[in-house]
C-alpha positions in Angstrom: 126.4 59.4 117.3 125.3 63.0 116.7 129.0 64.1 116.7 130.0 61.6 114.0 126.9 62.5 111.9 128.1 66.1 112.0 131.4 65.0 110.4 129.6 64.1 107.1 127.3 67.1 107.3 130.2 69.5 107.8 132.2 68.1 104.9 129.0 68.3 102.7 128.3 71.9 103.6 131.9 73.2 103.3 132.9 70.9 100.4 136.5 70.9 101.6 138.1 68.3 103.9 140.6 70.8 105.5 138.0 73.5 106.2 135.6 70.9 107.7 138.3 69.4 109.9 139.2 72.9 111.2 135.5 73.7 111.9 135.2 70.3 113.7 138.5 70.8 115.6 139.9 67.5 114.5 142.8 66.7 112.1 142.2 66.3 108.4 143.7 62.8 108.4 141.3 61.7 111.2 138.3 63.1 109.3 139.5 61.5 106.0 139.8 58.1 107.8 136.3 58.5 109.3 134.8 59.1 105.8 136.6 56.2 104.2 135.5 53.9 107.1 131.9 55.1 106.9 131.8 54.5 103.1 133.3 51.0 103.6 130.7 50.3 106.3 127.8 51.4 104.1 129.2 49.8 100.9 128.7 53.0 98.9 130.6 56.2 98.2 129.2 59.3 99.9 131.4 61.8 98.1 133.1 62.2 94.7 136.5 63.7 95.1 137.0 66.4 92.5 140.4 67.7 93.2 140.3 69.1 96.7 136.5 69.4 96.5 134.2 66.9 98.1 130.9 66.6 96.2 128.0 64.5 97.5 126.9 61.5 95.5 123.1 60.6 95.5 123.8 58.2 98.4 125.6 61.0 100.1 122.7 63.4 99.7 120.3 60.9 101.2 122.8 60.2 104.1 123.0 63.9 104.9 119.2 64.3 104.8 118.8 61.5 107.3 121.8 62.7 109.3 120.2 66.1 109.8 116.9 64.6 110.9 118.7 62.3 113.4 120.8 65.2 114.6 117.6 67.4 115.2 115.9 64.5 117.1 119.1 64.1 119.2 119.1 67.8 120.0 115.4 67.7 121.0 115.9 64.7 123.1 118.9 66.3 124.9 116.9 69.5 125.5 113.9 67.6 126.9 116.1 65.5 129.3 118.0 68.7 130.4 114.6 70.3 131.0 113.5 67.3 133.1 116.7 67.4 135.1 116.1 71.1 135.7 112.5 70.4 136.8 111.1 72.6 134.0 109.1 69.7 132.5 108.0 66.2 133.4 105.0 64.1 134.7 104.2 62.7 138.1 101.7 59.9 138.7 100.4 60.7 142.2 98.0 58.5 144.2 96.0 59.3 147.3 92.9 58.1 149.2 89.6 59.4 148.1 89.1 61.2 151.4 92.1 63.3 150.7 90.8 64.7 147.4 89.8 68.1 148.8 93.2 68.7 150.5 95.2 67.5 147.5 93.3 69.5 144.8 92.6 72.7 146.8 95.9 73.0 148.8 98.8 70.7 147.8 98.6 70.9 144.0 98.4 74.7 143.8 101.4 75.0 146.2 103.4 72.6 144.1 102.5 74.2 140.7 103.6 77.6 142.0 107.1 76.2 142.3 107.0 73.8 139.3 104.6 75.2 136.7 106.0 72.9 133.9 105.4 69.6 135.7 102.2 67.7 134.8 100.5 65.7 137.5 98.2 62.7 136.9 96.0 62.3 140.0 94.8 58.8 141.0 92.3 58.8 143.9 91.4 55.3 145.2 91.0 53.1 148.2 94.2 52.0 149.9 94.0 48.4 148.5 93.9 49.8 144.9 96.7 52.2 145.6 98.9 49.4 146.8 98.1 47.4 143.7 99.0 50.3 141.5 102.3 50.9 143.3 103.1 47.2 142.8 102.4 47.5 139.1 104.5 50.6 138.8 101.5 52.8 137.8 102.3 55.4 140.5 105.4 57.3 141.4 104.2 57.5 145.0 101.1 57.9 147.1 99.7 59.2 150.4 97.5 56.7 152.3 97.0 55.2 155.7 98.4 51.7 156.4 97.9 49.3 159.3 101.2 47.4 158.7 104.2 48.1 156.6 105.5 45.9 153.8 109.1 45.1 152.9 108.2 45.8 149.2 107.8 49.5 149.9 109.5 52.6 151.3 107.7 54.8 153.7 107.8 58.4 154.9 106.0 58.8 158.2 103.5 61.7 158.4 101.3 61.0 161.4 99.6 58.3 163.4 95.8 58.2 162.9 93.5 56.9 165.7 90.3 55.0 164.9 87.5 57.0 166.5 83.8 57.5 166.5 82.9 60.6 164.5 79.7 62.2 165.9 78.0 65.6 165.2 79.3 68.4 167.4 76.0 68.7 169.2 75.4 65.0 169.8 74.1 64.5 173.4 76.4 61.5 174.1 79.4 63.8 173.9 78.5 64.8 177.4 79.2 61.3 178.7 82.8 61.2 177.4 85.6 61.1 179.9 89.3 61.7 179.8 91.2 58.3 179.8 94.9 57.7 179.8 96.4 56.5 176.5 93.6 57.9 174.4 93.9 61.0 172.2 90.3 62.1 172.6 87.5 62.0 175.2 86.5 58.4 175.7 83.1 56.8 175.4 81.6 53.4 176.0 80.6 52.0 172.6 77.6 50.3 174.3 76.1 53.8 174.8 75.9 54.0 171.0 74.2 50.6 170.4 70.9 52.3 169.5 72.4 54.9 167.3 72.2 54.9 163.5 75.7 54.2 162.0 76.9 55.5 158.6 78.9 52.6 157.2 81.3 52.2 154.3 80.9 49.4 151.7 81.9 45.9 152.6 85.3 46.0 150.8 86.5 49.0 152.8 88.9 48.8 155.8 86.8 51.0 158.1 83.8 48.8 157.4 85.8 45.7 158.3 86.9 47.4 161.6 83.3 48.5 162.3 82.0 44.9 161.8 84.7 43.5 164.1 83.8 46.1 166.7 80.1 45.3 166.6 80.8 41.6 166.8 83.1 42.0 169.7 80.6 44.2 171.6 77.7 42.0 170.6 75.6 44.9 169.3 73.7 45.3 166.1 73.1 49.0 165.5 71.2 50.2 162.5 73.3 50.8 159.4 70.7 52.2 157.0 73.2 54.5 155.2 76.2 52.9 153.3 78.6 54.9 151.3 81.7 54.3 149.2 84.1 56.8 150.8 85.0 58.2 154.2 84.2 61.7 152.9 80.6 60.8 152.2 80.4 59.1 155.5 81.5 62.3 157.3 79.2 64.4 155.2 76.3 62.2 156.3 77.4 62.6 160.0 77.7 66.4 159.6 74.1 66.4 158.4 73.0 64.4 161.4 72.2 61.1 159.6 74.1 59.1 162.2 77.6 58.5 163.6 80.5 56.6 162.0 83.7 54.8 162.7 86.6 56.7 161.0 90.1 58.0 161.4 90.8 61.2 163.2 93.0 62.3 160.2 90.0 61.8 157.9 88.0 64.4 159.9 90.9 66.8 159.4 91.6 66.3 155.7 88.0 66.3 154.6 87.4 69.7 156.3 84.8 68.5 158.9 86.8 69.2 162.1 84.5 72.1 163.0 81.3 70.0 162.5 82.3 66.6 163.8 83.8 65.6 167.1 86.2 62.6 167.4 85.6 60.3 170.4 87.9 57.6 171.5 86.6 54.1 172.5 87.6 50.6 173.2 90.1 48.9 175.6 93.1 50.5 173.9 93.4 52.9 171.0 93.9 51.4 167.5 96.2 53.4 165.2 96.8 53.4 161.5 99.9 55.2 160.1 99.5 58.0 157.6 102.4 57.7 155.1 103.9 58.7 151.8 104.6 55.3 150.2 106.5 54.3 147.1 107.9 51.0 145.7 111.4 50.3 146.9 112.7 49.7 143.4 111.3 53.0 142.1 113.6 56.0 141.9 111.9 59.4 142.4 112.8 62.1 139.9 113.9 65.5 141.2 110.5 67.1 140.5 108.7 64.1 142.1 110.8 64.8 145.1 109.5 68.3 145.1 105.9 67.2 145.3 106.9 64.6 147.9 108.3 67.4 150.1 105.2 69.6 149.5 103.0 66.8 150.6 105.1 66.0 153.7 105.2 69.6 154.9 101.5 70.1 154.4 100.3 67.0 156.2 102.7 67.5 159.1 101.4 71.0 159.5 97.9 69.5 159.9 98.8 67.1 162.7 
């Protein structure tokens, strides 16, 4: 479209068919046929032919004004799309679990922005269930989260396996009762030894709270849960301040920055694992710059575990 618009613009500016054809690198007959065809299509003359000179009619003047605006918009669009293709500009909708906020904002985003300063990032921190919903509704390009089971609706990039553990303060006396046990990543404890402990629990709609309730029901214990919080990070902050112990993921202890204050302890008959993944909808195609953030996330998280 932009090329054909320039045909009329060039003739208008040069006022001569042969000169315009030479500038456009087409034949005079082809250019003449195009102008006649366009005038017939529009039902109005764009030029008055005064000898060899082409003079714009009023309709021709309006056509050229609009043609120049359209041509400018076309050029801007082309420049923007080329910029996006070259990763100089663009926008990424990036989701992650709330517990990952510190790592994402303090470490991952600065590293990515150093490579792609022109790319804007919209950050969406939510619980896993909300992240999955947003991916289903095409509100996110991709996300980092932990999953128990994979779905056929999504694509996954494995980062690490997270073990469900007890998170306890580093000076907790029951750490001394922990033993090495085959198949478990950390020193193992009997959950019955913690039945009189205060537990920091997540809200009822959280996955870790569901696991905690199942655990207590199975073990037939009813420990005190007088602190309930909305995120794993707040649960671990409470543990680090000696308000109790909690059921969490070992990866959560790492990404929230509490690995020097909280000790992970294994428990149960067998370890329970969740998978830490980068996840995106199978029908969603990642842009080149999105792939750049994707790789930055993958490298960072694999270096942690």
